[in-house]
C-alpha positions in Angstrom: 125.2 108.9 98.0 123.1 109.9 94.8 119.7 109.0 93.8 120.6 106.5 91.2 122.9 104.5 93.8 120.0 104.9 96.4 117.8 103.1 94.2 120.2 100.3 92.9 120.7 100.2 96.6 117.1 99.7 97.5 116.6 97.1 94.7 119.4 94.9 95.8 117.8 95.0 99.2 114.5 93.9 97.7 116.9 91.1 96.1 118.3 90.0 99.5 114.9 90.0 100.9 113.7 87.6 98.1 116.7 85.4 98.6 116.0 85.2 102.8 112.5 85.0 102.4 112.1 88.0 104.8 108.4 88.8 104.1 108.7 91.9 106.5 111.8 93.6 105.2 110.2 92.7 101.4 106.9 94.4 102.3 108.8 97.6 104.0 110.6 98.1 100.2 107.6 97.8 98.3 104.9 100.6 98.0 101.4 99.9 99.5 99.8 100.2 96.2 102.5 97.7 94.6 101.9 95.5 91.8 104.0 93.1 90.1 103.8 91.3 86.6 105.2 88.1 86.3 107.0 86.3 83.4 103.7 84.8 82.8 101.3 87.7 82.6 100.0 87.1 86.4 99.6 90.3 88.2 99.9 90.6 92.2 99.6 93.2 94.8 101.8 93.9 97.4 100.4 91.1 100.3 99.9 88.5 97.5 103.3 89.1 95.9 105.3 89.0 99.2 103.4 85.9 100.1 103.6 83.9 96.8 107.4 84.9 97.1 108.1 84.0 101.0 105.6 81.5 101.9 105.2 79.5 98.6 106.4 76.4 96.7 109.0 78.7 95.1 112.4 79.0 97.9 114.4 81.9 96.6 118.3 81.2 96.5 119.3 84.2 94.9 118.6 87.2 92.3 121.2 89.0 90.7 120.7 91.9 89.1 123.2 92.3 86.9 124.2 95.5 85.8 121.3 97.6 85.9 120.3 101.1 84.3 118.9 103.3 86.5 117.0 106.5 85.2 115.9 108.9 87.8 113.5 111.9 87.1 112.9 113.7 89.9 110.9 111.2 93.0 110.5 108.3 90.3 112.8 106.1 89.1 112.9 103.0 86.4 115.3 100.0 87.1 116.2 98.0 83.8 118.3 95.1 84.0 118.8 91.4 83.2 118.6 89.1 86.4 119.6 85.6 87.1 116.7 84.1 89.9 118.1 81.1 91.5 115.0 79.1 92.8 114.0 75.9 94.2 111.0 74.2 93.6 109.9 71.0 94.5 113.5 70.3 95.5 114.9 71.1 92.3 117.3 74.0 92.2 116.8 76.1 89.0 117.9 79.0 87.1 116.3 81.8 84.8 117.2 84.7 83.2 114.6 87.7 82.9 114.5 91.2 81.8 113.3 93.2 84.6 111.7 96.4 84.9 111.3 98.0 88.3 109.9 101.4 89.3 111.0 103.2 92.3 109.4 106.2 94.0 110.7 108.4 96.6 108.6 108.4 99.5 109.8 110.4 102.9 113.2 110.0 101.7 113.0 106.1 101.0 112.7 104.4 97.8 110.0 101.9 97.4 109.2 99.9 94.6 105.9 100.6 92.8 105.8 98.3 90.2 107.8 95.6 88.2 107.9 93.6 85.7 109.6 90.1 84.8 109.6 89.1 81.3 110.4 87.8 78.9 112.7 84.9 79.7 116.0 84.8 78.2 118.8 82.6 77.3 122.1 82.4 79.0 124.0 84.5 76.5 121.6 87.0 77.1 
């Protein structure tokens, strides 16, 4: 499996950990210096990101990564895609479509997400 496929697999595992509410697995896929910028412009470190996405009011149902573009340069990779996020909030299921950028780094033969950004929101037609 080449590096592009490895990054895609790691990103897919991250999406599955979100949907499964698996904080332990999600933490393992994120670099210790991880940073995320939400579609609202809020920025979170790894601990807060995991807490908000596995123990907060938002319950993840799924994240479809669409057809991502993955660019690998040595031990760094960039994943660009449009995602469909299905969440449950206050008992209501909601779907959001977002542009997402993720930066992945290879550390000890494993790809870890170092940073990401969601947004802007896009309409369903994309």
